[in-house]
C-alpha positions in Angstrom: 92.8 61.4 266.7 91.6 58.9 264.1 92.8 55.7 262.7 91.7 55.2 259.1 90.3 51.7 258.3 90.6 50.7 254.7 88.6 47.9 253.0 90.5 44.6 252.6 93.4 45.7 254.9 94.4 43.5 257.8 95.7 45.5 260.8 98.4 44.1 263.1 97.8 46.3 266.1 95.7 45.3 269.0 92.6 47.4 269.6 92.7 46.7 273.4 96.2 48.2 273.5 94.8 51.3 271.7 92.0 51.4 274.2 94.5 51.3 277.0 96.4 54.3 275.5 93.2 56.2 275.1 92.2 55.5 278.7 95.7 56.5 280.1 95.9 59.7 278.1 92.2 60.6 278.1 92.0 60.9 274.3 89.3 59.9 271.9 90.2 57.6 269.0 87.9 57.4 266.1 88.0 54.1 264.1 87.2 55.9 260.9 85.9 53.6 258.1 87.4 55.0 254.9 85.7 53.3 251.9 86.8 56.1 249.6 90.1 57.7 248.7 90.5 61.3 247.6 93.3 61.8 245.1 94.2 65.4 245.5 97.9 65.5 244.5 98.6 66.0 240.8 101.7 65.5 238.6 101.0 68.4 236.4 100.8 72.0 237.6 97.4 73.7 237.7 97.8 76.4 235.1 95.2 78.8 236.4 96.5 80.8 239.4 93.0 82.0 240.3 91.8 78.4 240.5 94.8 77.5 242.7 93.9 80.5 245.0 90.3 79.5 245.2 91.2 75.9 246.0 93.6 77.1 248.8 91.1 79.5 250.3 88.5 76.8 250.5 90.7 73.9 251.4 89.5 71.9 254.4 92.9 70.2 254.8 94.7 73.5 255.3 92.0 75.4 257.2 89.5 73.1 258.8 90.7 69.5 259.4 94.0 70.7 261.0 96.1 68.3 259.1 99.1 70.1 260.4 102.3 68.0 260.1 105.8 68.2 261.6 108.4 66.5 259.4 112.2 66.8 259.7 112.0 69.8 262.1 109.6 71.7 259.9 105.9 72.6 260.5 103.4 72.3 257.6 99.7 73.3 257.6 98.8 70.4 255.4 100.2 67.0 254.7 100.4 67.1 250.9 102.9 70.0 251.1 105.2 67.7 253.1 105.5 65.1 250.4 105.0 67.2 247.2 108.7 67.7 246.5 109.6 63.9 246.7 106.4 62.9 245.0 107.0 65.1 242.0 110.6 64.0 242.0 109.5 60.5 241.3 108.0 61.8 238.1 111.2 63.7 237.1 109.7 67.1 238.1 112.1 69.4 239.9 110.1 71.1 242.7 111.2 72.8 245.9 108.7 74.0 248.5 110.3 73.3 251.9 111.3 77.0 252.6 108.1 78.5 251.2 105.5 76.1 252.6 106.8 75.4 256.1 108.4 76.9 259.2 111.7 75.6 260.6 110.8 74.9 264.2 114.2 74.9 265.8 115.8 77.7 263.8 113.1 80.3 264.0 114.0 83.6 265.7 110.2 84.2 266.4 108.5 80.8 266.2 105.1 82.2 267.4 105.1 84.9 264.7 106.4 82.5 262.0 103.7 79.9 262.8 101.0 82.5 263.0 102.0 83.9 259.6 101.9 80.5 258.0 98.6 79.5 259.5 96.9 82.8 258.6 98.5 83.3 255.2 96.1 84.3 252.4 98.2 83.2 249.4 98.4 79.6 248.4 101.3 77.4 249.3 103.6 76.5 246.5 102.4 72.9 246.8 98.9 74.1 246.0 99.8 74.4 242.3 99.9 70.6 242.2 97.0 69.9 244.6 93.2 69.9 244.4 92.9 70.0 248.2 89.5 69.1 249.4 88.0 69.7 245.9 89.2 66.3 244.6 86.9 63.6 243.4 86.5 60.5 245.6 87.1 57.0 244.3 86.5 53.7 246.0 89.4 52.5 248.2 91.0 49.2 247.1 94.1 47.3 248.1 96.5 47.5 245.1 99.2 45.0 244.1 102.8 46.2 243.6 102.3 46.3 239.8 99.0 48.2 240.2 100.7 50.7 242.5 103.5 51.3 239.9 100.9 51.9 237.2 98.9 54.2 239.5 101.8 56.5 240.4 103.2 56.7 236.9 100.0 57.3 235.0 99.3 60.6 233.3 96.7 62.8 234.9 93.2 62.9 233.6 91.6 66.1 232.3 91.6 68.6 235.3 87.8 69.1 235.2 87.2 65.4 235.7 89.4 65.3 238.8 87.4 67.9 240.6 84.6 66.5 242.8 81.2 66.6 241.0 79.9 68.4 244.2 81.6 71.5 242.9 80.6 73.5 239.8 83.8 75.2 238.7 83.9 77.8 236.0 85.3 76.1 232.9 87.8 78.8 232.4 89.6 77.5 235.5 89.8 73.9 234.4 89.9 73.9 230.6 93.0 74.8 228.5 90.5 76.3 226.0 88.2 78.6 228.0 84.6 78.7 226.9 
């Protein structure tokens, strides 16, 4: 388990209490310094389905980091899928992915099979059409004021190619509306 530590943020919890919980349950807790933020969720759909597939197939969040999440009785293989519907709704975008991107834990006739199918699926989640996964560019973390947060969440997206991490060389035909 890790606890992300962000620059300029004061934490109210007691590290000794966390140490006690770690001791009692024999778990490791990583105090993860997080000086950068990866903005992977978009508010415009990625138009190239091959690019979406490539992002999903190489997404560390869905396949490596085990960012599996349970929310409202449903199991998701990555945390952006959980919030994509409500996040896009804030921008007036109608989007539904609950049924396609998760498994109902309490209502499944064969939970093992349903979970296995979701975890091993080869096709991208519906949410992946609005997400750069682990391909997103990192930016320095900073504490935002309320007005800065409002400006941040309502701004129009940048050109898709500039949102991808410079560590990746992506064919321009995947990120440009006018393929080269």
